[in-house]
PyMOL Python script that loads the backbone (N, CA, C, O; Angstrom):
from pymol import cmd

cmd.read_pdbstr("""\
ATOM      1  N   UNK A   1       0.547  -1.377   0.485  1.00  0.00           N
ATOM      2  CA  UNK A   1       0.051   0.230   0.434  1.00  0.00           C
ATOM      3  C   UNK A   1       0.789   1.673   0.180  1.00  0.00           C
ATOM      4  O   UNK A   1       0.306   2.724  -0.243  1.00  0.00           O
ATOM      5  N   UNK A   2       1.513   1.503   0.399  1.00  0.00           N
ATOM      6  CA  UNK A   2       3.158   2.744   0.429  1.00  0.00           C
ATOM      7  C   UNK A   2       3.311   2.541  -0.908  1.00  0.00           C
ATOM      8  O   UNK A   2       2.116   2.635  -1.190  1.00  0.00           O
ATOM      9  N   UNK A   3       3.863   2.328  -1.996  1.00  0.00           N
ATOM     10  CA  UNK A   3       4.251   2.258  -2.943  1.00  0.00           C
ATOM     11  C   UNK A   3       2.735   2.901  -3.949  1.00  0.00           C
ATOM     12  O   UNK A   3       2.875   3.944  -4.588  1.00  0.00           O
ATOM     13  N   UNK A   4       1.549   2.244  -3.966  1.00  0.00           N
ATOM     14  CA  UNK A   4       0.918   2.678  -4.115  1.00  0.00           C
ATOM     15  C   UNK A   4       0.645   4.004  -3.751  1.00  0.00           C
ATOM     16  O   UNK A   4       0.266   4.871  -4.538  1.00  0.00           O
ATOM     17  N   UNK A   5       0.896   4.195  -2.220  1.00  0.00           N
ATOM     18  CA  UNK A   5       0.357   5.712  -2.105  1.00  0.00           C
ATOM     19  C   UNK A   5       2.217   6.556  -2.658  1.00  0.00           C
ATOM     20  O   UNK A   5       1.812   7.717  -2.600  1.00  0.00           O
ATOM     21  N   UNK A   6       3.188   6.657  -2.930  1.00  0.00           N
ATOM     22  CA  UNK A   6       4.049   7.099  -3.262  1.00  0.00           C
ATOM     23  C   UNK A   6       3.809   7.436  -4.925  1.00  0.00           C
ATOM     24  O   UNK A   6       3.633   8.452  -5.598  1.00  0.00           O
ATOM     25  N   UNK A   7       3.901   6.088  -5.155  1.00  0.00           N
ATOM     26  CA  UNK A   7       3.041   5.950  -6.420  1.00  0.00           C
ATOM     27  C   UNK A   7       2.165   7.497  -6.867  1.00  0.00           C
ATOM     28  O   UNK A   7       2.404   8.292  -7.776  1.00  0.00           O
ATOM     29  N   UNK A   8       0.985   7.498  -5.705  1.00  0.00           N
ATOM     30  CA  UNK A   8      -0.206   8.652  -6.000  1.00  0.00           C
ATOM     31  C   UNK A   8       0.202  10.059  -6.274  1.00  0.00           C
ATOM     32  O   UNK A   8      -0.094  10.808  -7.205  1.00  0.00           O
ATOM     33  N   UNK A   9       1.141  10.268  -4.972  1.00  0.00           N
ATOM     34  CA  UNK A   9       2.429  11.422  -4.641  1.00  0.00           C
ATOM     35  C   UNK A   9       2.944  11.507  -5.884  1.00  0.00           C
ATOM     36  O   UNK A   9       1.967  11.709  -6.605  1.00  0.00           O
ATOM     37  N   UNK A  10       4.029  11.465  -6.630  1.00  0.00           N
ATOM     38  CA  UNK A  10       4.601  11.521  -7.686  1.00  0.00           C
ATOM     39  C   UNK A  10       3.253  11.903  -9.066  1.00  0.00           C
ATOM     40  O   UNK A  10       3.330  12.789  -9.916  1.00  0.00           O
ATOM     41  N   UNK A  11       2.497  11.234  -8.934  1.00  0.00           N
ATOM     42  CA  UNK A  11       1.759  11.666 -10.398  1.00  0.00           C
ATOM     43  C   UNK A  11       1.412  12.943  -9.435  1.00  0.00           C
ATOM     44  O   UNK A  11       2.403  13.423  -9.987  1.00  0.00           O
ATOM     45  N   UNK A  12       1.095  13.668  -8.791  1.00  0.00           N
ATOM     46  CA  UNK A  12       0.232  14.020  -7.974  1.00  0.00           C
ATOM     47  C   UNK A  12      -0.936  13.863  -7.395  1.00  0.00           C
ATOM     48  O   UNK A  12      -1.109  14.827  -6.649  1.00  0.00           O
ATOM     49  N   UNK A  13      -1.734  13.213  -7.361  1.00  0.00           N
ATOM     50  CA  UNK A  13      -2.789  13.234  -7.722  1.00  0.00           C
ATOM     51  C   UNK A  13      -2.927  12.671  -5.508  1.00  0.00           C
ATOM     52  O   UNK A  13      -4.025  12.425  -5.009  1.00  0.00           O
ATOM     53  N   UNK A  14      -2.169  12.638  -5.030  1.00  0.00           N
ATOM     54  CA  UNK A  14      -2.332  13.414  -3.263  1.00  0.00           C
ATOM     55  C   UNK A  14      -0.879  14.217  -2.855  1.00  0.00           C
ATOM     56  O   UNK A  14       0.304  14.329  -3.178  1.00  0.00           O
ATOM     57  N   UNK A  15      -1.648  14.566  -2.139  1.00  0.00           N
ATOM     58  CA  UNK A  15      -0.092  15.451  -1.210  1.00  0.00           C
ATOM     59  C   UNK A  15       0.825  14.823  -0.781  1.00  0.00           C
ATOM     60  O   UNK A  15       0.856  13.905   0.039  1.00  0.00           O
ATOM     61  N   UNK A  16       1.854  15.484  -1.527  1.00  0.00           N
ATOM     62  CA  UNK A  16       2.826  14.507  -0.239  1.00  0.00           C
ATOM     63  C   UNK A  16       3.283  15.439   0.731  1.00  0.00           C
ATOM     64  O   UNK A  16       3.390  16.607   0.357  1.00  0.00           O
ATOM     65  N   UNK A  17       3.543  15.183   1.778  1.00  0.00           N
ATOM     66  CA  UNK A  17       3.738  14.802   3.756  1.00  0.00           C
ATOM     67  C   UNK A  17       5.016  16.012   3.748  1.00  0.00           C
ATOM     68  O   UNK A  17       4.834  17.072   4.346  1.00  0.00           O
ATOM     69  N   UNK A  18       6.171  15.766   3.090  1.00  0.00           N
ATOM     70  CA  UNK A  18       7.310  16.497   3.456  1.00  0.00           C
ATOM     71  C   UNK A  18       7.621  17.431   3.055  1.00  0.00           C
ATOM     72  O   UNK A  18       8.675  17.132   2.493  1.00  0.00           O
ATOM     73  N   UNK A  19       7.399  18.912   2.847  1.00  0.00           N
ATOM     74  CA  UNK A  19       7.439  19.862   2.538  1.00  0.00           C
ATOM     75  C   UNK A  19       8.692  20.089   1.200  1.00  0.00           C
ATOM     76  O   UNK A  19       9.003  20.689   0.171  1.00  0.00           O
ATOM     77  N   UNK A  20       8.893  19.516   1.765  1.00  0.00           N
ATOM     78  CA  UNK A  20      10.844  19.830   0.731  1.00  0.00           C
ATOM     79  C   UNK A  20       9.772  19.138  -0.131  1.00  0.00           C
ATOM     80  O   UNK A  20       8.879  19.834  -0.613  1.00  0.00           O
ATOM     81  N   UNK A  21       9.815  17.317  -0.439  1.00  0.00           N
ATOM     82  CA  UNK A  21       8.713  16.952  -1.755  1.00  0.00           C
ATOM     83  C   UNK A  21       8.344  17.207  -2.616  1.00  0.00           C
ATOM     84  O   UNK A  21       8.662  17.043  -3.793  1.00  0.00           O
ATOM     85  N   UNK A  22       6.840  18.112  -1.593  1.00  0.00           N
ATOM     86  CA  UNK A  22       6.060  18.713  -2.593  1.00  0.00           C
ATOM     87  C   UNK A  22       6.736  20.264  -3.539  1.00  0.00           C
ATOM     88  O   UNK A  22       6.482  20.730  -4.649  1.00  0.00           O
ATOM     89  N   UNK A  23       7.835  20.744  -2.225  1.00  0.00           N
ATOM     90  CA  UNK A  23       8.427  21.788  -3.669  1.00  0.00           C
ATOM     91  C   UNK A  23       8.724  20.229  -5.094  1.00  0.00           C
ATOM     92  O   UNK A  23       8.513  20.264  -6.306  1.00  0.00           O
ATOM     93  N   UNK A  24       9.120  19.375  -4.448  1.00  0.00           N
ATOM     94  CA  UNK A  24      10.025  19.772  -5.942  1.00  0.00           C
ATOM     95  C   UNK A  24       9.518  18.926  -6.393  1.00  0.00           C
ATOM     96  O   UNK A  24      10.354  18.185  -6.911  1.00  0.00           O
ATOM     97  N   UNK A  25       7.918  18.354  -6.580  1.00  0.00           N
ATOM     98  CA  UNK A  25       6.605  18.003  -7.384  1.00  0.00           C
ATOM     99  C   UNK A  25       6.153  18.733  -8.095  1.00  0.00           C
ATOM    100  O   UNK A  25       5.177  18.211  -8.635  1.00  0.00           O
ATOM    101  N   UNK A  26       6.403  20.206  -8.591  1.00  0.00           N
ATOM    102  CA  UNK A  26       5.747  21.660  -8.638  1.00  0.00           C
ATOM    103  C   UNK A  26       5.455  20.776 -10.310  1.00  0.00           C
ATOM    104  O   UNK A  26       4.442  20.952 -10.986  1.00  0.00           O
ATOM    105  N   UNK A  27       6.040  20.306 -10.503  1.00  0.00           N
ATOM    106  CA  UNK A  27       5.500  20.287 -12.161  1.00  0.00           C
ATOM    107  C   UNK A  27       4.753  19.216 -12.214  1.00  0.00           C
ATOM    108  O   UNK A  27       5.213  18.077 -12.301  1.00  0.00           O
ATOM    109  N   UNK A  28       4.036  19.385 -12.185  1.00  0.00           N
ATOM    110  CA  UNK A  28       2.503  18.538 -12.720  1.00  0.00           C
ATOM    111  C   UNK A  28       2.875  17.354 -13.931  1.00  0.00           C
ATOM    112  O   UNK A  28       3.061  17.833 -15.050  1.00  0.00           O
ATOM    113  N   UNK A  29       3.023  15.565 -13.778  1.00  0.00           N
ATOM    114  CA  UNK A  29       2.942  14.549 -14.671  1.00  0.00           C
ATOM    115  C   UNK A  29       1.694  15.063 -15.848  1.00  0.00           C
ATOM    116  O   UNK A  29       0.790  15.409 -15.088  1.00  0.00           O
ATOM    117  N   UNK A  30       1.194  15.283 -17.235  1.00  0.00           N
ATOM    118  CA  UNK A  30       0.564  14.237 -17.461  1.00  0.00           C
ATOM    119  C   UNK A  30       0.270  12.575 -17.618  1.00  0.00           C
ATOM    120  O   UNK A  30       0.955  11.622 -17.989  1.00  0.00           O
ATOM    121  N   UNK A  31      -1.409  12.779 -17.034  1.00  0.00           N
ATOM    122  CA  UNK A  31      -1.692  11.938 -16.921  1.00  0.00           C
ATOM    123  C   UNK A  31      -2.206  10.348 -18.406  1.00  0.00           C
ATOM    124  O   UNK A  31      -2.063   9.194 -18.004  1.00  0.00           O
ATOM    125  N   UNK A  32      -2.449  10.447 -19.098  1.00  0.00           N
ATOM    126  CA  UNK A  32      -2.184  10.593 -20.450  1.00  0.00           C
ATOM    127  C   UNK A  32      -1.080   9.708 -20.714  1.00  0.00           C
ATOM    128  O   UNK A  32      -1.261   8.539 -21.054  1.00  0.00           O
ATOM    129  N   UNK A  33       0.119  10.255 -20.561  1.00  0.00           N
ATOM    130  CA  UNK A  33       1.393   9.191 -20.478  1.00  0.00           C
ATOM    131  C   UNK A  33       1.446   8.119 -19.173  1.00  0.00           C
ATOM    132  O   UNK A  33       1.825   6.955 -19.306  1.00  0.00           O
ATOM    133  N   UNK A  34       1.154   8.504 -18.326  1.00  0.00           N
ATOM    134  CA  UNK A  34       0.758   7.402 -17.229  1.00  0.00           C
ATOM    135  C   UNK A  34      -0.335   6.220 -17.030  1.00  0.00           C
ATOM    136  O   UNK A  34      -0.529   5.224 -16.333  1.00  0.00           O
ATOM    137  N   UNK A  35      -0.692   6.670 -17.669  1.00  0.00           N
ATOM    138  CA  UNK A  35      -2.641   5.819 -18.020  1.00  0.00           C
ATOM    139  C   UNK A  35      -1.550   4.539 -19.748  1.00  0.00           C
ATOM    140  O   UNK A  35      -1.618   3.311 -19.782  1.00  0.00           O
ATOM    141  N   UNK A  36      -0.724   5.448 -20.854  1.00  0.00           N
ATOM    142  CA  UNK A  36      -0.331   4.056 -21.335  1.00  0.00           C
ATOM    143  C   UNK A  36       0.415   3.623 -21.134  1.00  0.00           C
ATOM    144  O   UNK A  36       0.874   2.626 -21.692  1.00  0.00           O
ATOM    145  N   UNK A  37       0.871   4.265 -20.164  1.00  0.00           N
ATOM    146  CA  UNK A  37       2.715   2.728 -19.524  1.00  0.00           C
ATOM    147  C   UNK A  37       1.816   1.752 -18.672  1.00  0.00           C
ATOM    148  O   UNK A  37       2.202   0.629 -18.348  1.00  0.00           O
ATOM    149  N   UNK A  38       0.127   2.464 -18.210  1.00  0.00           N
ATOM    150  CA  UNK A  38       0.009   1.663 -17.152  1.00  0.00           C
ATOM    151  C   UNK A  38      -0.113   0.895 -18.008  1.00  0.00           C
ATOM    152  O   UNK A  38       0.895   0.331 -18.434  1.00  0.00           O
ATOM    153  N   UNK A  39      -1.427   0.601 -18.568  1.00  0.00           N
ATOM    154  CA  UNK A  39      -2.869   0.028 -19.546  1.00  0.00           C
ATOM    155  C   UNK A  39      -0.754  -1.422 -19.637  1.00  0.00           C
ATOM    156  O   UNK A  39      -0.995  -2.511 -19.116  1.00  0.00           O
ATOM    157  N   UNK A  40       0.083  -1.360 -19.931  1.00  0.00           N
ATOM    158  CA  UNK A  40       0.574  -2.232 -19.970  1.00  0.00           C
ATOM    159  C   UNK A  40       0.886  -3.119 -18.992  1.00  0.00           C
ATOM    160  O   UNK A  40       0.979  -4.334 -19.162  1.00  0.00           O
ATOM    161  N   UNK A  41       1.021  -2.635 -18.144  1.00  0.00           N
ATOM    162  CA  UNK A  41       1.741  -2.654 -17.121  1.00  0.00           C
ATOM    163  C   UNK A  41       0.877  -3.618 -15.379  1.00  0.00           C
ATOM    164  O   UNK A  41       1.377  -4.321 -14.499  1.00  0.00           O
ATOM    165  N   UNK A  42      -0.007  -3.306 -15.541  1.00  0.00           N
ATOM    166  CA  UNK A  42      -1.210  -3.609 -14.568  1.00  0.00           C
ATOM    167  C   UNK A  42      -1.414  -5.066 -15.041  1.00  0.00           C
ATOM    168  O   UNK A  42      -1.994  -5.898 -14.343  1.00  0.00           O
ATOM    169  N   UNK A  43      -0.527  -5.526 -17.173  1.00  0.00           N
ATOM    170  CA  UNK A  43      -1.064  -6.816 -17.433  1.00  0.00           C
ATOM    171  C   UNK A  43       0.103  -7.458 -16.810  1.00  0.00           C
ATOM    172  O   UNK A  43      -0.117  -8.654 -17.002  1.00  0.00           O
ATOM    173  N   UNK A  44       0.968  -7.383 -16.318  1.00  0.00           N
ATOM    174  CA  UNK A  44       2.053  -8.607 -16.013  1.00  0.00           C
ATOM    175  C   UNK A  44       1.764  -8.660 -14.291  1.00  0.00           C
ATOM    176  O   UNK A  44       1.349  -7.979 -13.353  1.00  0.00           O
ATOM    177  N   UNK A  45       2.314 -10.004 -14.645  1.00  0.00           N
ATOM    178  CA  UNK A  45       1.890 -10.458 -13.088  1.00  0.00           C
ATOM    179  C   UNK A  45       2.290 -10.396 -11.941  1.00  0.00           C
ATOM    180  O   UNK A  45       1.745 -10.986 -11.007  1.00  0.00           O
ATOM    181  N   UNK A  46       3.719  -9.373 -11.801  1.00  0.00           N
ATOM    182  CA  UNK A  46       5.289  -9.068 -10.576  1.00  0.00           C
ATOM    183  C   UNK A  46       3.567  -7.621  -9.784  1.00  0.00           C
ATOM    184  O   UNK A  46       3.253  -7.318  -8.632  1.00  0.00           O
ATOM    185  N   UNK A  47       2.987  -7.199 -11.153  1.00  0.00           N
ATOM    186  CA  UNK A  47       2.115  -6.068 -10.553  1.00  0.00           C
ATOM    187  C   UNK A  47       1.460  -5.931 -10.048  1.00  0.00           C
ATOM    188  O   UNK A  47       0.344  -6.039 -10.557  1.00  0.00           O
ATOM    189  N   UNK A  48       1.583  -5.521  -8.392  1.00  0.00           N
ATOM    190  CA  UNK A  48       0.400  -5.278  -7.077  1.00  0.00           C
ATOM    191  C   UNK A  48      -0.560  -6.081  -7.306  1.00  0.00           C
ATOM    192  O   UNK A  48      -0.470  -6.232  -8.524  1.00  0.00           O
ATOM    193  N   UNK A  49      -1.570  -6.809  -6.898  1.00  0.00           N
ATOM    194  CA  UNK A  49      -3.343  -6.706  -6.545  1.00  0.00           C
ATOM    195  C   UNK A  49      -3.879  -5.315  -5.657  1.00  0.00           C
ATOM    196  O   UNK A  49      -4.956  -4.720  -5.670  1.00  0.00           O
ATOM    197  N   UNK A  50      -3.097  -5.177  -5.182  1.00  0.00           N
ATOM    198  CA  UNK A  50      -4.425  -4.576  -4.303  1.00  0.00           C
ATOM    199  C   UNK A  50      -3.164  -2.435  -5.125  1.00  0.00           C
ATOM    200  O   UNK A  50      -3.581  -1.276  -5.107  1.00  0.00           O
ATOM    201  N   UNK A  51      -2.236  -2.799  -5.466  1.00  0.00           N
ATOM    202  CA  UNK A  51      -2.137  -1.632  -6.680  1.00  0.00           C
ATOM    203  C   UNK A  51      -3.695  -1.833  -7.838  1.00  0.00           C
ATOM    204  O   UNK A  51      -4.003  -0.777  -8.390  1.00  0.00           O
ATOM    205  N   UNK A  52      -4.369  -2.748  -8.096  1.00  0.00           N
ATOM    206  CA  UNK A  52      -4.857  -2.752  -8.843  1.00  0.00           C
ATOM    207  C   UNK A  52      -6.286  -2.091  -8.543  1.00  0.00           C
ATOM    208  O   UNK A  52      -6.979  -1.189  -9.015  1.00  0.00           O
ATOM    209  N   UNK A  53      -6.350  -3.032  -7.494  1.00  0.00           N
ATOM    210  CA  UNK A  53      -7.297  -1.958  -6.562  1.00  0.00           C
ATOM    211  C   UNK A  53      -7.868  -1.054  -6.176  1.00  0.00           C
ATOM    212  O   UNK A  53      -9.070  -0.802  -6.260  1.00  0.00           O
ATOM    213  N   UNK A  54      -6.433  -0.065  -5.374  1.00  0.00           N
ATOM    214  CA  UNK A  54      -6.536   1.332  -5.393  1.00  0.00           C
ATOM    215  C   UNK A  54      -6.377   1.522  -6.758  1.00  0.00           C
ATOM    216  O   UNK A  54      -5.975   0.406  -6.430  1.00  0.00           O
ATOM    217  N   UNK A  55      -6.291   1.708  -7.698  1.00  0.00           N
ATOM    218  CA  UNK A  55      -6.110   2.260  -8.866  1.00  0.00           C
ATOM    219  C   UNK A  55      -7.229   1.939  -9.217  1.00  0.00           C
ATOM    220  O   UNK A  55      -7.782   2.724  -9.986  1.00  0.00           O
ATOM    221  N   UNK A  56      -7.640   1.262  -8.993  1.00  0.00           N
ATOM    222  CA  UNK A  56      -9.227   1.046 -10.446  1.00  0.00           C
ATOM    223  C   UNK A  56     -10.175   1.859  -8.854  1.00  0.00           C
ATOM    224  O   UNK A  56     -11.294   2.140  -9.283  1.00  0.00           O
ATOM    225  N   UNK A  57     -10.083   2.298  -7.247  1.00  0.00           N
ATOM    226  CA  UNK A  57     -10.960   3.322  -6.896  1.00  0.00           C
ATOM    227  C   UNK A  57     -10.772   4.328  -7.315  1.00  0.00           C
ATOM    228  O   UNK A  57     -11.483   5.082  -7.979  1.00  0.00           O
ATOM    229  N   UNK A  58      -9.461   4.430  -6.826  1.00  0.00           N
ATOM    230  CA  UNK A  58      -8.453   5.869  -7.138  1.00  0.00           C
ATOM    231  C   UNK A  58      -9.152   6.386  -8.483  1.00  0.00           C
ATOM    232  O   UNK A  58      -9.291   7.608  -8.516  1.00  0.00           O
ATOM    233  N   UNK A  59      -9.611   5.686  -9.586  1.00  0.00           N
ATOM    234  CA  UNK A  59      -9.141   6.262 -11.464  1.00  0.00           C
ATOM    235  C   UNK A  59     -10.904   6.205 -11.767  1.00  0.00           C
ATOM    236  O   UNK A  59     -11.371   6.286 -12.903  1.00  0.00           O
ATOM    237  N   UNK A  60     -11.780   6.044 -10.456  1.00  0.00           N
ATOM    238  CA  UNK A  60     -12.708   6.096 -10.929  1.00  0.00           C
ATOM    239  C   UNK A  60     -14.732   7.327  -9.959  1.00  0.00           C
ATOM    240  O   UNK A  60     -15.949   7.468  -9.840  1.00  0.00           O
ATOM    241  N   UNK A  61     -12.406   7.997  -9.462  1.00  0.00           N
ATOM    242  CA  UNK A  61     -13.996   9.489  -8.089  1.00  0.00           C
ATOM    243  C   UNK A  61     -13.715   9.932  -9.187  1.00  0.00           C
ATOM    244  O   UNK A  61     -12.800   9.608  -9.943  1.00  0.00           O
ATOM    245  N   UNK A  62     -14.628  10.806  -9.315  1.00  0.00           N
ATOM    246  CA  UNK A  62     -15.465  11.931 -10.431  1.00  0.00           C
ATOM    247  C   UNK A  62     -15.354  12.872 -10.002  1.00  0.00           C
ATOM    248  O   UNK A  62     -15.941  13.659 -10.744  1.00  0.00           O
ATOM    249  N   UNK A  63     -14.692  13.668  -8.721  1.00  0.00           N
ATOM    250  CA  UNK A  63     -14.061  14.522  -7.593  1.00  0.00           C
ATOM    251  C   UNK A  63     -13.303  15.263  -8.078  1.00  0.00           C
ATOM    252  O   UNK A  63     -13.460  16.479  -8.194  1.00  0.00           O
ATOM    253  N   UNK A  64     -11.818  14.227  -8.637  1.00  0.00           N
ATOM    254  CA  UNK A  64     -10.813  14.509  -9.192  1.00  0.00           C
ATOM    255  C   UNK A  64     -10.153  15.488  -9.780  1.00  0.00           C
ATOM    256  O   UNK A  64      -9.553  15.125 -10.791  1.00  0.00           O
ATOM    257  N   UNK A  65     -10.030  16.867  -9.435  1.00  0.00           N
ATOM    258  CA  UNK A  65     -10.501  17.498 -11.741  1.00  0.00           C
ATOM    259  C   UNK A  65      -9.529  16.872 -12.584  1.00  0.00           C
ATOM    260  O   UNK A  65      -9.697  16.645 -13.782  1.00  0.00           O
ATOM    261  N   UNK A  66      -8.122  16.499 -11.667  1.00  0.00           N
ATOM    262  CA  UNK A  66      -7.634  16.002 -12.536  1.00  0.00           C
ATOM    263  C   UNK A  66      -7.439  14.904 -13.684  1.00  0.00           C
ATOM    264  O   UNK A  66      -6.680  14.731 -14.637  1.00  0.00           O
ATOM    265  N   UNK A  67      -8.493  14.274 -13.109  1.00  0.00           N
ATOM    266  CA  UNK A  67      -8.222  12.750 -13.504  1.00  0.00           C
ATOM    267  C   UNK A  67      -9.921  12.479 -14.789  1.00  0.00           C
ATOM    268  O   UNK A  67     -10.247  11.779 -15.748  1.00  0.00           O
ATOM    269  N   UNK A  68     -10.529  13.649 -13.858  1.00  0.00           N
ATOM    270  CA  UNK A  68     -11.208  14.314 -14.957  1.00  0.00           C
ATOM    271  C   UNK A  68     -11.208  15.041 -16.256  1.00  0.00           C
ATOM    272  O   UNK A  68     -12.191  15.409 -16.898  1.00  0.00           O
ATOM    273  N   UNK A  69     -10.014  15.180 -16.526  1.00  0.00           N
ATOM    274  CA  UNK A  69      -9.391  16.971 -16.874  1.00  0.00           C
ATOM    275  C   UNK A  69      -8.526  15.044 -18.298  1.00  0.00           C
ATOM    276  O   UNK A  69      -8.661  14.854 -19.507  1.00  0.00           O
ATOM    277  N   UNK A  70      -7.787  14.188 -17.202  1.00  0.00           N
ATOM    278  CA  UNK A  70      -7.167  13.831 -18.557  1.00  0.00           C
ATOM    279  C   UNK A  70      -7.811  12.491 -19.530  1.00  0.00           C
ATOM    280  O   UNK A  70      -7.399  12.358 -20.682  1.00  0.00           O
ATOM    281  N   UNK A  71      -8.797  11.576 -18.985  1.00  0.00           N
ATOM    282  CA  UNK A  71     -10.202  11.304 -19.598  1.00  0.00           C
ATOM    283  C   UNK A  71      -9.114  11.343 -21.383  1.00  0.00           C
ATOM    284  O   UNK A  71      -8.290  12.077 -21.929  1.00  0.00           O
ATOM    285  N   UNK A  72      -9.763  10.177 -21.626  1.00  0.00           N
ATOM    286  CA  UNK A  72      -8.232   9.323 -23.137  1.00  0.00           C
ATOM    287  C   UNK A  72      -8.792   8.266 -22.607  1.00  0.00           C
ATOM    288  O   UNK A  72      -9.444   7.753 -21.698  1.00  0.00           O
ATOM    289  N   UNK A  73      -7.908   8.136 -24.175  1.00  0.00           N
ATOM    290  CA  UNK A  73      -8.631   6.589 -24.886  1.00  0.00           C
ATOM    291  C   UNK A  73      -7.476   4.881 -23.912  1.00  0.00           C
ATOM    292  O   UNK A  73      -7.705   3.671 -23.938  1.00  0.00           O
ATOM    293  N   UNK A  74      -6.803   5.360 -23.504  1.00  0.00           N
ATOM    294  CA  UNK A  74      -5.696   4.890 -22.815  1.00  0.00           C
ATOM    295  C   UNK A  74      -6.607   4.715 -21.256  1.00  0.00           C
ATOM    296  O   UNK A  74      -7.124   3.684 -20.826  1.00  0.00           O
ATOM    297  N   UNK A  75      -6.598   5.408 -20.936  1.00  0.00           N
ATOM    298  CA  UNK A  75      -7.900   5.791 -19.270  1.00  0.00           C
ATOM    299  C   UNK A  75      -8.782   4.725 -19.690  1.00  0.00           C
ATOM    300  O   UNK A  75      -8.625   3.775 -18.922  1.00  0.00           O
ATOM    301  N   UNK A  76      -9.580   4.495 -20.516  1.00  0.00           N
ATOM    302  CA  UNK A  76     -10.157   3.603 -20.642  1.00  0.00           C
ATOM    303  C   UNK A  76      -9.946   2.365 -20.591  1.00  0.00           C
ATOM    304  O   UNK A  76     -10.454   1.617 -19.756  1.00  0.00           O
ATOM    305  N   UNK A  77      -8.855   1.891 -21.848  1.00  0.00           N
ATOM    306  CA  UNK A  77      -8.580   0.704 -21.307  1.00  0.00           C
ATOM    307  C   UNK A  77      -7.518   0.601 -20.358  1.00  0.00           C
ATOM    308  O   UNK A  77      -6.789  -0.388 -20.286  1.00  0.00           O
ATOM    309  N   UNK A  78      -7.443   1.378 -19.798  1.00  0.00           N
ATOM    310  CA  UNK A  78      -6.475   0.717 -17.933  1.00  0.00           C
ATOM    311  C   UNK A  78      -7.149   0.104 -16.867  1.00  0.00           C
ATOM    312  O   UNK A  78      -6.926  -0.794 -16.055  1.00  0.00           O
ATOM    313  N   UNK A  79      -8.515   1.300 -17.283  1.00  0.00           N
ATOM    314  CA  UNK A  79     -10.034   1.233 -16.567  1.00  0.00           C
ATOM    315  C   UNK A  79     -10.311  -0.787 -16.866  1.00  0.00           C
ATOM    316  O   UNK A  79     -10.262  -1.769 -16.126  1.00  0.00           O
ATOM    317  N   UNK A  80     -10.622  -0.545 -18.483  1.00  0.00           N
ATOM    318  CA  UNK A  80     -11.355  -2.597 -18.203  1.00  0.00           C
ATOM    319  C   UNK A  80     -10.186  -2.854 -17.636  1.00  0.00           C
ATOM    320  O   UNK A  80      -9.996  -2.866 -16.420  1.00  0.00           O
ATOM    321  N   UNK A  81      -9.329  -3.076 -18.517  1.00  0.00           N
ATOM    322  CA  UNK A  81      -8.272  -3.948 -17.699  1.00  0.00           C
ATOM    323  C   UNK A  81      -8.475  -4.472 -16.508  1.00  0.00           C
ATOM    324  O   UNK A  81      -8.700  -5.680 -16.447  1.00  0.00           O
ATOM    325  N   UNK A  82      -8.436  -3.551 -15.109  1.00  0.00           N
ATOM    326  CA  UNK A  82      -9.156  -2.959 -14.126  1.00  0.00           C
ATOM    327  C   UNK A  82      -9.848  -3.903 -13.986  1.00  0.00           C
ATOM    328  O   UNK A  82      -9.594  -4.593 -12.998  1.00  0.00           O
ATOM    329  N   UNK A  83     -10.194  -4.034 -14.256  1.00  0.00           N
ATOM    330  CA  UNK A  83     -11.897  -4.809 -13.718  1.00  0.00           C
ATOM    331  C   UNK A  83     -11.214  -6.271 -14.081  1.00  0.00           C
ATOM    332  O   UNK A  83     -10.715  -6.934 -13.171  1.00  0.00           O
ATOM    333  N   UNK A  84     -11.211  -6.606 -15.043  1.00  0.00           N
ATOM    334  CA  UNK A  84     -10.106  -7.714 -14.962  1.00  0.00           C
ATOM    335  C   UNK A  84     -10.035  -8.861 -13.989  1.00  0.00           C
ATOM    336  O   UNK A  84     -10.393 -10.037 -14.041  1.00  0.00           O
ATOM    337  N   UNK A  85      -9.304  -7.923 -12.863  1.00  0.00           N
ATOM    338  CA  UNK A  85      -9.073  -8.479 -12.005  1.00  0.00           C
ATOM    339  C   UNK A  85      -9.609  -8.830 -11.417  1.00  0.00           C
ATOM    340  O   UNK A  85      -9.151  -9.458 -10.462  1.00  0.00           O
TER     341      UNK A  85
END
""", "prot")
cmd.dss("prot")
cmd.show_as("cartoon", "prot")
cmd.util.cbc("prot")
cmd.orient("prot")
């Protein structure tokens, strides 16, 4: 679960607790590129099941502006892949 939270912090979806880290993460990553990468990674056997559950839950939230603004075909493919697990 710690790795999942760290991933969300790096993507700018969760706020970093450490002030230094928060300052370092001022430039937001384009989530469309992340979706493209994740859609292939989640199918690999070494990708943690718990992370898949958290990703699915988090990416289905409607009230997160960054997620809503980054809707694309890769996100839809990623979500459908996460539902299979």
